[in-house]
N, C-alpha and C positions, 0 to 999 in steps of 0.2 A: 715579653721576650723580644730580643733584637738579634739580628744576624747581619753579616756583611760579606759581600763578595769582593771587597777591597778594590773596587774599580779605580780607586785613587792611585793604585800602583801603575796604571796605564800611563804611558808617556803622552801627556796631553799637548794639544796644539793651542798655543796662547797667542792672543793678539799682541802685536808689537805696539810700542807707545804711539807711533804715528797712526796706526790703525784705530786705536782707542780715541786719539785726538780727533780723527776724522769723524768717527761716530758721534762724539760729543758735539761736533760742529754742526751736524745736520739733524740730530734728534736729542732732546733733553732726556736724561735718565729718570727712571721711576724709583722712588724711595720705598723700601720695604723695612718694616720694623722687625725686631728680633722675634722669631717664631711665626712670622707671617708667611702664608703660602704664596710662593711665586707662581706655581702651577700645581694642578691636581692630576693624578692619574685619571685618564679618561677624557681630559680636556681636548678640544681640537688643536692640532698642531699647525696653526696658521702663522706661526713665527718661531724664531729661536732666540736665545738670550745671550747677551754678553755681559759679564760681570765687570763693572767699572770700579766699585769699591765694596769692601766687606767680603763676607763669605756666605755660601749657599750650601746647605746639606741636601744631597740628592739621594733618594731611596724610594722605598715602596712600602705602604701600609697594607697589611693583609686584612681580611674580614674580621679576624679575631683581635685586631689591634696591634699585632706584632709588626715591627718595623725592620726592614732590611736596608741598612745603610750602604750606599754604593760609593760615595765620594763626598769630600768637602772641597768645593771649588772656590777659587779666590780671584783677585783682580786679573783681568786678561783672559780668563777662561770663558769658553763658550759651551753651551749645552742646548739640547732640544733639536739638534739638526736632523736626527733620524726621523722623528715624527713629521718634521717640516717637509723633508724631501720625499717621504713615502706616502704622505697623506694619511698616515695612521693616527689614531688617538695617542695622547701622551701615555707613555709606558711607565713613567715614574712621577713621584711627588718631589717637589723642590721647595725647601723651606729656608728662609733667611736665618742664618746663624749669627745673631747680632745685627745691627743696622747695616743695610746693604743698598747699593744703587746699581740698577741694571738697565740695560737698553734692550728693548724688543726689536728684532730685525725681521720685518715682514718682507713679502716678495717685492713690493715696490722699492723698498729701501735697498734690498739686496741687488736688484737689477741696476739701480743707480750706482752702487758701490762697484759692481763688477764692470760696468761700462767705463768707469773712471780708472779701474785698476784690476786687471785679470788676476792679480795675486790673490784676490779674495776667493776665487774659484779654486785655486791651488790649495789654499789654506784649508778650506772646507773638505776637500777630497782627502787631504792628509789626515785631518781630524777623524773623519769617518773610518778611514782605512786602519788607523792605529787602534781605534776602539774595537773593531772587529778582530784584529790580529791578536790582541792580548786577552780577550775575554776567557777563553778556555784555559789558558795557563793560570789565570788568576783564580778561577774556580777550583782548579786542581790544587793550587797552593793553599787555599782556604781549608780544604778537606784534610790535607796531610801534614801540615806544619804545626808545631806547638806555638802557643801564643807569643812567646819571646821571639821566636824566629820570624813570625808574621810581622810583629812590631818592628823588628830590625829592618826587614824588607821595606816596610811602609816608610820608616824614617829615612832610609836611603833614597827612596823615590822622591820624598818631599825635600830632602836636603839637596838633591840634584838641581832643584829649581832656585835654591838660595844663592845670593850673590857670592858667598864664600864657598859654596859647594858642600858645607858640612854642618850648618846651623839650621835647626827647624824651629820656627815660631808657631806653636800650637798648644792649646790647653789639653789637659789630661782628658777632659770630657770629649773634645773633638777626636782625640786618638781612640778613646774607648768606643765612640760611635762608629768610627771607621772599621774597627776590628770586630765590632759586634759583641763586646764583652763589657762587664761591669767596671767601674772605676777601681774597685778593689783588685780585680784580676789584672787590670792594666797597671796598677801600681806595683803589683808583684813582678810583672814582666819587666818594668822599668828598673826595679831593684836588681833583678837578675842580670840585666845588661850592664848596669853600673858595676856590679860585682865582677863581671867578666872583663871590665875595663874597656868596653867598646863605646860607651857614651858617658858624658857628664851632663849634669842638669843644673839649670839656673831658673830664675823666676820666668815662667812662660816660654822658656827656650831649652832646647836639647841639642847638644853638640856631639856629633860623631867623632870619635877619637882617631879614626883612620878612614880613608876613602873606602867606600863599599858600593858596588854596582847594585841597582835596584833589583836585579835578579838574584842577589845573594852572593 
């Protein structure tokens, strides 16, 4: 059984190209194979992560093996800040979804970055604030909206990050993971949206036919 609170709908704070280049200049990335754990729930939070290439599925495994998917993160995304700043153990599992390269940012590296550019502090504060601000709204949406509407909100949020503002590059499995549904259910929701004329589909891509805000 898998569930999702759709934290991918949150407006994420991404690293700019210059910030990613700066990270790559001072620390080599680590390569993770498809399905490899980046971190486990309960690990010490002595660093946080920046995704350089590839995608990372963030969620939580329960004792019975059920997985709750929170987000699929891509290049420029950062995660793990909460455990890092609070000193808490990791609250989520993070798993590479395909080959991925990530950089671990520990305290020494963060101090160096912040001494060179105070913008790093501002970026992290924005990221934490946005995560907290949207969590309750996302949980509420997961409880009350049908699958097709949840999918449309998810696609709108993902499309907002695309260069053209309307095209989503994602597999059906990734979308199903985020919504916490089977691929069969996801396929039915996609067909419903196509019938309504709000999306068109191509190989590995979905295009929204009209602008839509992430909130619906």
